[in-house]
C-alpha positions as CSV (number, residue, x, y, z in Angstrom):
1,M,0.2,0.0,-0.1
2,D,1.2,3.5,-1.2
3,Y,0.6,6.4,0.6
4,S,0.5,10.0,-0.2
5,T,1.2,13.4,1.1
6,V,-1.2,15.9,0.4
7,S,-0.5,19.5,1.0
8,L,-3.6,22.0,1.8
9,Y,-2.8,25.9,1.7
10,L,-5.8,28.1,2.8
11,T,-6.0,32.4,3.1
12,E,-8.5,34.7,3.7
13,E,-9.4,37.2,1.5
14,T,-10.5,40.6,3.6
15,A,-13.3,43.2,1.6
16,T,-11.5,46.4,2.0
17,D,-15.1,47.6,1.9
18,A,-17.0,46.3,4.3
19,P,-21.2,46.4,2.5
20,G,-22.3,47.4,6.1
21,E,-24.7,50.3,6.9
22,P,-23.8,53.8,5.7
23,S,-22.6,56.4,8.0
24,L,-24.9,59.1,9.0
25,G,-23.0,61.6,6.9
26,E,-23.1,59.4,4.0
27,R,-27.2,58.8,4.6
28,I,-27.2,62.3,4.8
29,G,-25.6,63.1,1.6
30,N,-27.4,60.0,-0.1
31,A,-31.0,61.9,1.1
32,L,-30.3,65.1,-0.1
33,S,-28.7,64.0,-3.4
34,D,-32.3,62.4,-3.9
35,A,-34.0,65.1,-3.0
36,F,-32.3,67.7,-5.0
37,S,-32.9,64.6,-8.4
38,I,-36.3,64.3,-7.4
39,S,-36.6,68.5,-7.3
40,A,-35.0,68.5,-10.8
41,D,-37.5,66.1,-12.3
42,L,-40.6,67.6,-10.6
43,L,-39.7,71.1,-12.4
44,E,-38.8,69.1,-15.8
45,N,-42.4,67.9,-15.5
46,V,-44.0,71.0,-14.8
47,L,-42.1,72.6,-17.0
48,V,-43.2,69.9,-19.7
49,F,-47.2,70.3,-18.4
50,V,-47.2,74.1,-18.8
51,V,-45.9,73.8,-22.6
52,V,-48.5,71.8,-23.4
53,I,-50.9,74.0,-21.8
54,L,-50.3,77.2,-23.5
55,P,-51.9,76.3,-26.6
56,Y,-54.9,75.3,-25.0
57,A,-54.7,78.0,-22.6
58,A,-54.4,80.3,-25.2
59,I,-57.6,79.2,-26.9
60,I,-59.9,78.9,-24.5
61,T,-58.7,82.9,-23.2
62,V,-59.1,84.2,-26.7
63,T,-63.1,82.4,-26.8
64,V,-63.3,84.1,-23.0
65,L,-62.7,87.5,-24.4
66,I,-64.8,86.9,-27.6
67,V,-67.8,85.8,-25.3
68,R,-67.2,88.8,-23.0
69,A,-67.2,91.1,-25.4
70,I,-70.3,89.7,-27.5
71,N,-71.8,89.9,-24.2
72,K,-71.1,93.8,-23.6
73,R,-72.3,94.3,-27.2
74,R,-75.7,92.9,-26.8
75,K,-75.8,94.5,-23.5
76,R,-75.7,98.0,-25.0
77,K,-78.4,97.7,-27.3
């Protein structure tokens, strides 16, 4: 019967950046960053809404002014 020698070497690798919980400063920074991002998105959407509504608002305004002018002329007669 022959015997064999087996050598086994184990090394442990440690992570330099442990995926632990972020510090308070990082959490506050992330919250502010998210808030500014959301605010910018909101302002962009409001601007698009205003641009979409402008033609309709102009038509409605002109129509209302015409109707008022016609009503004033009818009341004078």
